[in-house]
C-alpha positions in Angstrom: 0.2 0.2 0.2 2.8 2.4 0.8 4.3 1.7 -2.6 1.3 2.1 -4.0 0.5 5.4 -2.5 3.9 6.7 -3.4 3.1 5.6 -7.1 0.6 7.7 -7.3 1.9 10.6 -5.9 5.1 10.3 -7.9 2.6 10.3 -11.2 0.4 13.3 -10.0 3.5 15.4 -9.4 4.9 14.2 -12.8 2.4 15.0 -14.5 0.7 18.2 -13.4 3.4 19.3 -10.8 1.2 19.6 -8.1 -1.4 17.1 -7.6 -4.4 19.5 -6.6 -3.7 21.5 -10.0 -3.7 17.8 -11.5 -6.9 16.9 -10.5 -8.5 20.5 -11.1 -7.2 19.5 -15.2 -9.2 16.0 -14.7 -11.9 17.3 -13.6 -12.2 20.4 -16.1 -12.0 17.6 -18.6 -14.5 15.9 -21.2 -15.4 12.8 -19.6 -13.5 9.6 -20.4 -16.2 7.5 -18.7 -16.5 4.4 -20.3 -13.5 5.1 -22.6 -11.4 1.9 -23.7 -7.9 2.4 -24.9 -6.9 -0.9 -27.5 -3.9 0.9 -27.9 -1.5 1.6 -25.1 2.1 0.8 -24.7 3.6 0.9 -21.0 7.2 -0.5 -19.1 8.7 -2.5 -18.4 9.7 -2.1 -21.8 13.5 -4.4 -23.0 16.2 -2.5 -24.4 16.6 -5.0 -27.0 14.2 -2.9 -28.8 15.0 0.9 -29.0 11.6 2.3 -27.8 11.6 3.6 -24.3 7.8 4.2 -22.5 7.4 6.9 -20.1 5.0 5.0 -17.5 5.3 1.8 -16.2 1.9 -0.5 -16.3 0.8 0.6 -12.7 1.1 3.9 -13.3 -0.9 4.1 -16.9 -4.0 2.2 -15.4 -3.8 4.6 -11.8 -3.5 7.8 -14.3 -6.3 6.2 -16.7 -8.3 5.4 -13.7 -8.2 8.9 -12.3 -9.9 10.4 -15.7 -12.6 7.8 -15.5 -11.5 5.8 -18.3 -12.9 2.4 -18.3 -10.3 0.2 -19.6 -6.4 -0.1 -21.1 -4.9 -3.0 -23.2 -1.3 -3.2 -22.2 0.8 -4.2 -25.1 4.6 -4.8 -25.5 6.4 -5.8 -29.0 8.5 -8.4 -27.5 6.4 -10.8 -24.7 3.1 -11.4 -23.6 1.1 -8.9 -21.6 -2.1 -10.9 -20.3 -0.5 -11.8 -16.8 0.8 -7.9 -16.6 -2.9 -7.1 -17.0 -3.6 -9.3 -14.1 -1.3 -8.1 -11.9 -1.7 -5.0 -12.5 -5.8 -5.5 -11.9 -5.1 -6.8 -8.3 -2.9 -3.4 -7.4 -5.3 -0.9 -9.4 -8.7 -1.7 -8.9 -12.0 0.1 -10.5 -10.6 -0.1 -14.3 -10.6 -2.8 -16.8 -7.1 -4.4 -18.2 -6.8 -6.3 -20.4 -3.5 -7.4 -22.7 -2.3 -10.1 -25.9 0.6 -11.7 -27.6 2.4 -9.7 -30.4 3.8 -12.7 -32.6 7.4 -11.4 -33.2 10.5 -13.4 -32.9 10.9 -13.0 -29.4 7.9 -15.2 -28.6 8.9 -17.3 -31.8 7.1 -15.9 -34.6 3.5 -17.6 -35.5 3.4 -19.4 -32.6 0.1 -21.3 -31.7 1.2 -22.7 -28.4 2.5 -18.8 -27.0 -0.8 -17.6 -28.2 -2.7 -20.3 -26.0 -0.3 -19.9 -23.3 -1.5 -16.2 -23.2 -5.3 -17.3 -23.8 -4.8 -19.3 -20.2 -3.3 -17.0 -18.6 -5.0 -16.2 -14.8 -7.5 -14.4 -14.9 -8.4 -14.3 -18.4 -6.9 -11.2 -19.0 -5.5 -12.1 -22.4 -7.8 -10.8 -25.3 -5.7 -10.0 -28.2 -3.6 -11.2 -30.7 -1.4 -9.0 -32.8 0.4 -10.6 -36.1 4.1 -9.3 -36.2 4.9 -5.2 -35.9 8.7 -4.9 -35.4 9.4 -8.1 -36.7 6.9 -8.3 -39.9 8.4 -9.1 -43.6 6.8 -6.2 -44.7 9.2 -3.7 -42.7 12.0 -5.3 -44.3 12.6 -7.1 -47.9 11.1 -10.4 -48.1 12.9 -13.3 -47.3 15.0 -11.1 -45.1 17.0 -13.1 -42.2 15.0 -12.8 -38.7 12.2 -11.3 -39.8 9.1 -13.0 -39.4 6.7 -13.6 -42.9 2.7 -14.5 -42.7 2.1 -15.4 -46.2 4.3 -17.0 -49.4 2.8 -16.6 -52.9 -0.5 -14.9 -52.2 -1.2 -17.4 -49.6 -1.1 -16.9 -45.8 1.1 -19.6 -44.2 -0.1 -23.3 -42.1 1.3 -21.6 -38.9 -1.2 -18.4 -39.3 -4.3 -20.9 -40.2 -2.7 -22.8 -36.8 -3.2 -19.4 -34.6 -6.2 -18.3 -36.3 -7.5 -21.8 -34.8 -6.6 -21.1 -31.3 -8.0 -17.6 -31.4 -11.2 -18.7 -32.2 -11.4 -21.6 -29.5 -11.0 -19.1 -26.8 -12.7 -16.3 -28.4 -9.7 -14.0 -29.4 -9.3 -10.7 -30.6 -7.2 -9.9 -33.5 -4.8 -6.9 -34.6 -3.5 -7.2 -37.7 -0.2 -6.1 -37.1 2.6 -4.4 -39.6 2.1 -7.0 -42.6 0.9 -5.6 -46.1 -2.0 -4.2 -47.3 -2.4 -7.3 -49.1 -2.1 -9.7 -46.6 -4.0 -7.8 -44.4 -7.3 -8.8 -46.6 -6.0 -12.1 -46.6 -6.0 -12.4 -42.8 -9.1 -10.7 -42.5 -10.8 -13.1 -45.3 -9.0 -16.1 -43.4 -9.9 -14.8 -39.6 -13.6 -14.8 -40.5 -13.8 -18.2 -42.0 -12.0 -19.5 -38.5 -14.5 -18.2 -36.3 -12.3 -15.0 -35.1 -15.3 -12.5 -35.0 -13.2 -9.6 -33.4 -10.7 -7.9 -35.8 -8.9 -4.4 -36.4 -6.8 -3.1 -38.7 -3.9 -1.8 -37.3 -3.2 1.6 -38.6 -3.6 2.2 -41.8 -2.6 5.4 -42.7 -0.1 5.7 -39.9 3.7 4.5 -39.5 4.7 3.8 -42.9 1.3 1.1 -42.7 -0.4 3.1 -45.5 -3.6 1.1 -47.1 -5.6 3.2 -49.8 -9.4 3.9 -48.9 -10.2 1.0 -51.1 -8.6 -1.5 -49.5 -9.4 -0.3 -46.0 -13.3 -0.6 -47.1 -12.6 -3.9 -48.4 -11.4 -5.0 -45.0 -14.4 -3.2 -43.2 -16.9 -5.3 -46.3 -15.2 -8.4 -45.1 -15.6 -8.2 -40.9 -12.7 -5.7 -39.6 -12.9 -2.4 -38.5 -9.9 0.0 -38.8 -7.8 1.8 -36.3 -7.2 5.4 -36.0 -4.4 6.6 -33.5 -3.7 9.5 -31.7 -0.4 9.2 -31.3 2.0 10.8 -35.0 0.9 12.8 -37.5 -2.8 12.6 -36.6 -5.1 14.0 -34.1 -2.1 15.4 -32.1 0.5 16.1 -34.0 3.9 14.0 -33.9 3.5 13.7 -30.1 0.5 14.7 -29.2 2.7 18.4 -27.7 0.9 20.3 -25.4 1.8 24.0 -26.9 0.3 25.8 -23.4 -1.1 22.8 -21.0 -3.9 25.0 -19.7 -5.0 25.5 -23.4 -3.8 22.6 -25.7 -3.7 23.3 -29.2 -2.7 20.9 -31.4 -2.6 19.5 -35.1 -4.9 17.2 -35.8 -4.1 15.8 -38.8 -7.6 16.3 -41.6 -6.5 13.3 -43.3 -7.4 10.9 -40.0 -10.4 12.8 -39.5 -11.2 12.4 -43.5 -10.5 8.5 -42.6 -13.1 8.2 -40.0 -15.8 10.5 -42.0 -15.2 8.5 -45.0 -15.5 4.8 -43.0 -18.0 5.7 -41.0 -17.4 5.9 -36.7 -19.7 2.4 -36.8 -16.2 0.8 -38.1 -13.6 2.9 -36.7 -11.9 2.3 -33.5 -9.6 5.4 -31.6 -6.9 4.2 -29.9 -3.8 6.0 -28.7 -0.5 3.8 -29.7 1.1 6.3 -26.9 3.3 5.8 -24.0 6.7 7.4 -25.6 8.6 9.9 -24.0 8.0 13.3 -24.5 4.3 12.8 -25.3 1.2 13.9 -23.1 -0.1 9.8 -21.5 -2.6 7.7 -23.4 -5.8 9.4 -21.0 -4.7 12.7 -22.0 -4.7 12.3 -25.2 -8.5 10.9 -25.3 -9.4 14.0 -23.4 -7.8 15.9 -26.0 -8.9 13.8 -29.2 -13.3 13.8 -28.1 -12.5 18.1 -27.5 -11.2 17.6 -30.9 -13.9 15.1 -32.6 -17.1 17.4 -31.2 -15.3 20.4 -32.6 -14.8 19.0 -36.3 -18.9 18.1 -36.1 -19.1 14.3 -35.0 -21.9 14.0 -32.4 -21.8 12.3 -29.1 -23.0 8.9 -30.0 -20.6 9.3 -32.7 -17.3 9.9 -30.3 -18.9 7.5 -28.1 -18.8 4.8 -30.6 -15.2 4.9 -32.0 -14.0 5.5 -28.1 -16.0 3.2 -26.0 -18.3 1.2 -27.8 -16.5 -0.3 -30.7 -13.6 -1.0 -28.5 -16.0 -2.9 -25.8 -16.9 -5.2 -28.7 -13.8 -5.3 -29.7 -12.7 -7.0 -26.6 -16.1 -8.7 -26.3 -17.5 -6.3 -23.4 -20.7 -5.4 -23.2 
């Protein structure tokens, strides 16, 4: 308990300078009750990758709970996070926490055994399987040693189909990771055929993962939702960068707003993809995003759909 109180006080001081000022900002912000972030990067990270995280899983959960968020999904590129979600939920009650597994080299690549082990982790917090991200073959030249392929000659590999079977068995949800647009379409079609019901295409307009609108609409037609992230050159302009903490100003990326309109909010999940040093927290990014979406003319029902209802549906929650 002493450690927990110290951690929370430290986080408040870090974020807001003094706790009272921080709480005032939270109370004055748009309500985040019901908001779920499906893409929250947190520590402990590994130095195997050149990625640092500003908050550990406990701190991120505490902050999100202060803001009134419903839940977070912890993501880490090299290990499963279902166990993290279970343990943090014992320390930070009052918020729904989940994890998953990214099928990069550190877990054996496209590994059905690792997926099933994650699914059977105590507490049932493992909900999401991500196709390869940092080790995806699409991020390099095909056949590059050490990269994780998901297809050959226009066909998904047998082990991908085995993973999909395990996912359907345990009612797990799918994120397409950093695979090619063509592989996304193959994967979504195969996942639905295998009985995987909840799918989102990972940030197809961000971080070099470009899909055309026609491709995104085809993924939607096949049964997937499209992820729009708040990090990068999107809602929050490469940061998000808050110019003035008392009056946040940001470049919110007209293309991502246009994509939500073109796809329809019923087919979109908005996530943060945050946790990097020097950027706002997962919760703060949603506070900004809700304001931006409202100013852009989205109704409250549409905002709730992309930040609350669709993320909950993806996780199999009511």
